[in-house]
Structures are given as structure tokens and as C-alpha cells.
N, C-alpha and C positions, 0 to 999 in steps of 0.2 A: 554408383557415384562410394569414392571413401574417402569415409571423415576420420579427419587428424585432430586429434586432440592432443592438448599441454597434462605434461607428467602430472599435475597439480589436477587433471581433472580425472587421473585414472587410479586415484588415489584414495584410497579410504578412508572418512572421516573421521578424527579422533574418539576413543568411544571411552566415556569415563560410566562406570557399571554404579549404581547404588546396592548393596547384597543387607535384606534384612536378615538380620543375625539373632532376632529378637527370641524369646521364652519358645512363644507360639512354631516356630520351623524346627520344634522337635516331632511334631505333630505329622500322621500320615497323611498324604494325597494318593490315592490308589495304594501301592505296594510299597512307596518308598516315602523316606524322611523328607518332609520336605526341603529342611536343608539339603541333603544330598541329592535329590533334585534339581535344585538350583544348582550345585559345585557342578555336577557331572553336565549338565547342560550347557551353562555357562564356559567350563573347561573345556568343551568340544567346539563351541561357537571361537571362544582365543583360536585353537589351532587350526582353525579354518580360515586366519584371517592372512593375508599380505605380513610377514617377517616387520615392515615399516609401517605399519601402523599402527600410530602412536594409544597406550590403553592403559588405562588406571582402574582403582577400585577404592570405593568410600566402605564401609561397615559399620551398621550401628549393634548395640546387643554385645553378641563376644564375649559376655560373663564383665562386663562391665555395669554397675548398677547405675540406677538413677537415669538423667532424662539428658545426661552432658557425654553419651557414648558413641557421639558419631566422630570416626578417626579416619584419616588416610593410610590405608594399607598399602597401596601400592602406586606412586604417585604417576602423571604422564608420564608416559618416555614408551620409546622403540625400542624393541627386540630383547625385551625382557619376558618372553609370555614362558618360559619357566618360572622364574620367580613369580607371577603375577597367579599361575595355576596352584604351587607355592603354599603361596599366603592366604587363597582362597580354601580351599582344602584345613589349612588350620583354622578358622572360625568357628566355633561352637555357640551353638543358639542358646543362651538367655540374658533376658534386658529387656527393656520397651522400646518403642517404637519413634523415637522423634525423627519424622520427614522434614519437616520445618527445616528445623536444625543439618540438618544430612542436604537440601537444596542449597541453602545459605552457603555454605564448604564448599559444595562443588561449584556453585558459580565463583564465588570469590578464585577456586582454581583456575577457573575457563580465562575469566576476563586478565589473569595471569601470561594467558600465552597469545588472548584474541585473534582466536582462531574456532570456528564454528565447530562445536562440538554435541556429540551423539551423547544427553544422557540419559543412563538405561537402569529404571528405577524395579528391581525381583524382590518384590515384596509379599504376604498373606494376608499382611493388615494395613488397617488405617491409621494416620497420626493418633499416637498416645496420649503425649507428651504436652497439648493444651498449645503449641504451635499450630501456624495458621501455612498450610502448603501453597496455598492458591496463590497469597498474598506477596511471600517466597517470588514464586515465580511472576508473581506481577513486577517485583521491583525488579529484577533479573534483566527484564525485556524492559525498564524503565533508563535503566543504566546502559542496556547496551549491548547487553552480552550475547555474544552472538551463541544460541544453542536450540534443543532441540531435545524434549521432555517426551520418551516413551518409559511403558510400566507393562509392565509384566505379572499380574496379579492370581498368585496361587492358591487357587479355592474359596476366591473372598464369598462374601453374601449380596444378596444383588443390591441391598441398599452401599455396600460398600465398593460394589463394581461403578454405579453410578458417579459417586464420588470421585473414583480413579478416573474414570472417563473424562468426567468435567476438567480434572489436574494436569491430561494430556494432551487436551484440548487447547487451555492453557498453555500448556508448554507446544503447540504447535508439533505433537507429535500424535503416536498412533497407542490406544491401548488393546492389550492380547489379554482374555481368560486364560487362563490353565490351568486346568481339568487331571490332566497325566502328560507321562514322558513324552507323547507321541507330541499333545498340543505343544507343550513348551520348546520342542527340536522346531517344529512346524513358525512356530511363534520368532525364534531367531533366524530362519532360514529367511524369512520374510521379513525383516529389520534389516541381515546383510540385503537384500534385493531392493530396497529401499534407500541404501543409504551408500552402495557401488557406484558408481558411476559408469563402469566399465570391467567386466568377467575378464579375470588373466588368471595364469597358472603360476600360483603361487610359486615364491623362489623356496629353492630348501635349505636351508639355514640347520647348523649342530644346535643341540643342544648342551646346557652350563650343566658340569657334570662337578657335584661340590663334595670333598674328601671328609672320609669319614671320622668324626670328632673321635678318638679310642677314650676321651675318658668319662664320653657318657653310654650306659647300656641301658635298654630295657628289653626283659624277655617275661615267657610264660612260666610260672611254675607250676600249675596243676589245669587243669581243664577238667571237671566230673558233671555228668548227667545226675540232674539230682529230682528231678520228674520227669515222667512220658505220660503221655496217652494218644489216643488216637490222631490229635489234629494237630499237640503244641508240645515240643520237649523245654525243659528247662536248665542251666547248666551255671555253674559257678565256674568264674574264671580269676582263678590267683596269679599276681603278678608282682617283678620286682620292677627297680631301675636304682640307678644312680647316675650321679653327677659329683664334679669335682668340685664345681665351686655355686653351681647355680641356687640361690634361694626359692626359687618359684619358678615350679613345675606343672605340668599339667601332661599324665597321661591319657592319649585317648586308640578306645578299643574300635575297632576296624571290623564290620561283619560284612563277608563277598560272600556273593553266588558261585559257584568254583566252575558251574557252567557259562557263566559272561566271564573270558577274560580275554586281554587284547596287549599289544606289544606296548602299550604304552605305558611310561616310567615318567616321576618327577623328580628324580635325582635318585641317589642311593643310599638316604637319608628319608626318602618318603615311601610310599605304598607302591607296588604297580596292582597296573589296571584299577585306579582310583573309578571308574564309573561301571564298575561292579560291587560297587558297599552298596548295601539295603538299613543300614543300620549301623549309628557310631554314637557307643557314648565316652564321655570323657570325668576323668578325677583331677584336683590338682590338689597341689603341697604347698605348704613353705616348708619345704628341706629340700635337701640335697640328695639323699635317698632317701628312698622307703619301699613299703608294698604295701599292696591292697587288693582288690576284688570289683569285679563287676558280676553280677546277674543278668543271663538272659534269656528270653522267652525264640525259640523259633518252632517254623512251621516242621513236622516230623514227615519222613519220609522225602527230605528235601539233603543235598548236599550243601554243605558251610564251610568256611576255611575263617579262620579269626588273625587280626594281625594287631601287633599294638606300637601307636610312636610314641614317644620323648619330647614335648615342646618345652623348648625354655620361654617363661612369661613374663621377662626380667622389664622387656622394652618391646620393642614389634615384637609379634611371637614370630620364632622361628624354630626348627625341623632340630634337633638332637641325634635321636637315632631312631633305628624303627627294627623291630624283633620278626624274627623267622616266621612265616607263616605256616598256622596249622590245623588239621584239619576237626572241627568240630562235628562231634558227632558221639 
């Protein structure tokens, strides 16, 4: 028997991510920084969705001090996967974990649309700002806001896992324990299977290319090895940047594995093959141009390359320029 479904039944539910960009996301889970593990897998998941899927994300931390750091970085919208990924890769982990406040903001956004939405929390920790996430989820249900609340917990302790499982149950969602790259990928695949009504071949769509800003530049001044042993090597990365008039800027250094490349691109002012990034460091300036340095350690006998990004931090973070990719050897 052939079953005919209406278009509304074959469309992915809207997806609203809450991304943890607190300080602990700098830590490693296996060979990856937690932050880059999140960026890599969420980016791949977004790319796998049909282009008409409504997507958006909040983040907390991201260099904003205190417990009021929850902020909407990409509003719920369709057809803007590249912009979503650009803003996602611009996050730098630093700050606290205001889960309750993030849930409240997410609920307000969904209430404005009144359409059932999957809230997907990616985090490595529990509430740290004296809020009550369970109470906020209960309030959303009491108001009749249509949502499901899923959690991907990165390297959580057993007692933290129990807290998160209770939250996902309160939100009629699912909890996944993430211990490595493979389990992250599997969890998001499982989430997609749970939320799609009918599997369809994604429609082809063209990427949005943003023109280069000739008034902004970022470059390597010098890369030199300062120490080497059988296990690891230490490098100092000297860099410079300039903008025309931006008073607040951040420089991000990305370390990439050279044997893990793809054709993925986030635009000409962003790095290529972002999923190959294994380490990221940032340095921020209240100057329109300056110089600085990073110190990094890498495993010996492994090939890496480095690339710098320059970000405007005067409002919603936006990319200004990207350097040439240089070998780290």
C-alpha cells in the first residue's frame, strides 16, 4: 500500500541549538578540544539537513563574563546554513554555564513562532549560575510552548549525567552521553532519525559567498620551533593584523591536521576544511591593528598546518579576514 503524506509531514522540525561556549569547553575529550568537537559535528549535522529546515542557535559563554551571557547568534530561519556555520565557528569558549537562562530565552523564541521545535543542548557541564533548568522547562510546558528538549553531554561525570537525563525527560527529549567523535556523530544521526518523518534526498543549493574586505588583513609574521622532544614540539606563532576602523577585534589561530582535509568551505573569509581543526586559540584586542603571538604544543612526527582568522567583536561576531595556511614544522 502506498502512503501519501502532506508536505508538512515530510519536513524536519525546526532545530534550535544551545551551544556551550563556557571555559571548560577548552578542555579535551579524546584528541579533540570539546569546543571543536561540538563545532565539527553540529556543522556536519546542519549540512545534512534539507535546506528548507528552520535552524538557529543560542550560545552562552563566548568571552562574555558573568551569568547573563546567553545570546542568540543565529535566529530561527531557513536557507542560511552557511551563515549558521560561520557564526558557530566564531565561538571562543570562556565563561560560565547559565542553562536555565538559556532555556528561558529559547522558550521565548519558540513561543513567537508557535511551532514545535527541537531544542538541542550541547554541553559539558551542569548549571553554574544558580538557576533551575528543570523549573524553566516546566514553565515552558505550563505555557503550552511546543518543544522537545534533547541533550548531548560531553564527558559528563556520573552525577552530572543523572541530572541531564532528568532534564531531557522533563523536556520529553533524549539524552546522549558523548565520549568521543564517533559517539557524537552517532547521537546526531539518531536525533535526525527521531525527528524526520520521511527520508528525502536533500535539494541542491548554492553557497553564499561574501566578498573580501580589503580594509582588513591578518598574517603570520613568523613560526618558529622553540622546543622538541620525542613526544611533542613547542612552537611560537607571531602574527599581525589591521583593520580600517574596528575598535574590538579577536584573532583566532587554528591548528589543522594536514591528512584530514575536505572540500568544505564556510566562505572566502573563513578557513577551509574546518572539521580538520584539532586546536584553537584566541587573542582579543581593543585596537584596530596590532601584533601578537601564540604558543602551542603538537605531537612530534605529525603533520600540521596553521591558519589565522580575524573577527570583528563590536556587535554580533563576524569574520573579517583569513590568512594563508602555513605548515607547522
